[in-house]
N, C-alpha and C positions, 0 to 999 in steps of 0.2 A: 474042520474044527480040530481034529486030532493033530494035524500038522502045526496049527497055530499054538496048541497047547504044548507040543514038544519044543517048539521054538521058545516059548515063554519059560519052560523049565530050564532050557539051556542057558538062560540069562543068569541063573544062580551059580553057574560054574565060574571059576576065576577068569577064564577066557573061553568063549564058546568053541565047540568042536571045529567049526569051519575056520577058526583063527589059529588052530594048532599049527605046529611047524610045517610049512608047506614044503613040497619036494623041490628038488633042483635049486636049492638056495646055497649060495657060496658059504664056505666054512666061516669066514669072518662075520658075514651077516647073520648066520645061524647062531654064532656065539652071542651076539647082541640080542637076538631073539630069545634065546634060552634064558639069558640073564634078566631080560625084561620080564619074562614070564615068572621067574623066581621072585623078583622084587614085587611084582603085582600080587602074587599069592601072599607075600608077607605084608601087604598093605603099605608098601613103600612106593607110592604112586609117582612122586616127583622123580625118583631115581629110575623107576621103570620107564617113564616117558623119555628120559634122556637116552636110555639104552635103545629103546624102540626107534627113536628118531635117528640115532647113529646107525642102526641097522638099515633103515630105509634109505639113508644117504648112500649106503654101499649097494643095496639091492632094492630098488623102489617097487617092491611087490605090494599089491593091494592089501594083503593080510596085515601089514604093518599099520595101515590106516584104520582098520577095524580095531586092532589092539590098542592103538592110541586113543581112539574114541572111547573105548571101555575104561582106560586108565583116567582120562579126563573126566568122564562121568563119575567114577568112583571118588575122584578128588573133589567133586562138587562144582566142576566147571562145565555145565551142560552146554553153554554156548560154544565152547571150543570142541566139545564132544560132537555136537551136531555138524560142525564144519568137517571133522574127520569122517563121520559116517556118510555125509553127502559126497565127499570125495571118493569114498569107498564104493558108493552106489554107481558112480560114473565109470568105475572099472569092473564092477561085479558082472558076472555072466549067469551063474546058476540061479534058478528061482529061489532056492533056499537061502542063498547069500543075500539076495535082494530083500527077501521077506525079513530076515534077521536084522539087517541094517535099518529097514523101515520101522520095525518095532522099536528099535533103540532110539530112533529119531522121535517117534511119538512119545516115548517114555520121557525123553529129555524135554520135549516141548511142554508136556504136562507139568514137569517139575519147575520149569521156568515160569509158567503161568501161576503156579502156586506161590512162587517167590514174589512175583509182581503183586499178587493180591495181598500177600502178607506184609509187604513193605508199607510203612506208615506214609500217609499222604504228606507231601512236602508242605511245610507251613508257608503261607504267603509272605513273601519278602516285604519288609517295610523299608521305605527310603530312610537313609541315615538322617538323624536330626540335624537341622541347620544350626551350625555353631553361631552363636551371637556373641559379639565382642563388645566390650564397653568402649565407648568413644575414647580415643587417646586424650590424655590430659593436655590441656593447652599450655604451651610453654611461653615464657615471656614475663615481663613485669606486671604487677597488678594494674587494674584499669586506671586508677587515679594517678599513676606514674606514666601514662601513655603520653609520648612527646607531642604527637600531632593533636591530641585532644587538648593539651595545655596551650599549644600555640594558637589553635583556632579559637578556643574560649577566651584566651587573653586578648587576642586581636579584636574579637567581637566586643568584649567589655570596653576596651580602649576606644573603639569606634563609637560606641554608645555614649561614652563620656564626652568624646569630642563633639558628637552631634548635640548634646545638651548644652555644651559651652557655646556652640555656634548659635543655637536658638536663643540663649540668654543674651548673648552679645548683640544679636540682631534686634531683639526687642528693646534693648536699652540703648541702641545706637542713636535714636531720635526721641526727643521728648515731645509727645504730641501737642503739649501746650505752647511750644515755641516753634511749631512748624512754620507759622507765617513770618516770623522774624529771623529764622535761621538762614544765614548765608549759604548758598549752595544746596538748597533744600532738595532739589531734584537728584543731585549726585548722592546725597546722603540716603535718600529713599532707595535709589538703585543698589547702593551698598548693603542696605538692610535686606532687601529682597534676595541679593546674591548670597548673603550669609544664611538666610532662612532656607534657600534652596540647597546650599551645601550641607546644612544641618540635616535636611530630610534625606539627602542621598547618603550621608554618613550614617544616619540612623538605620537605613535599610541594609547597608553593607554590614554594620555591626550586628544587627539582628540575624542576618544570614550566617555570619561567621560564628556567632554564639550558638546558633542552632546546629551548625556543622560540628562544633566542638562537643556539644552534648551528645550528638549522634555518635561521634567517634568514641566517647567514653562508654556509651551503651554497648557498642560493638566490641570494644576492648574487654568488657566485663562479661559478655555473654558466653554460653557454652552449648546451646542447642544447635541442631542442624540448620534451622532457619537462620539463626544468627550467623552461623558460619557462611552460609550462602550470601547473606546480606553483606558480611564483612568482605567477601571476595568481590562483590559487585562495587563496593565503595572503598576498596582498599587504597590507601595512600602509600607512597614509597617511604622508606625509612630515610631519616635525614642523612644518614651516612651514605645512602645510595645516590644522593643528588650530586 
């Protein structure tokens, strides 16, 4: 108990007694050691660490490791201090040296635990909002100037007019009252049927062309995604591409 108390009291010194200038140190290394001690006592820990590291590169004695651990601890870097103290333990031999380094490690570990508990909990990260872009404005002439819509609609109307003419001409080709007296009655009847058939076919073609022209106009004037997909499915080449 008394030994532990004495070691605890030794922590209040700038550097503990076991880390004082060791014997048999080269003059150059001792110069760095003394300067490091002076800077440590003046609370200039960054500069003290540089001097102690320079001295250890010249003379790698374990006392430098303990002194570096103390300087790092005073600077507020207990993680680095623990690394130096554990390296010192690997080279320490005397029980007092081992006990002193172990106490410093425990002290730093308690400090790190307090810092971890005091750190605010990290806020849960939220995924970035998905950017929504307005659909690009459709380029090109207005729907009523669409070339293919005009061509299809015009052809459909022309075909419907032609079918009406064929129907009228077929019905007026033969006067039912004169069937019995008309020369070439059978040939006239066949011609009437041919015109009627041609009128029916022309009507179907005209209706299909007119429907295609209206659909083309609808697609040319739409802007929704569905209309865009429909336009792609029923797209017609431009006249200039033919």
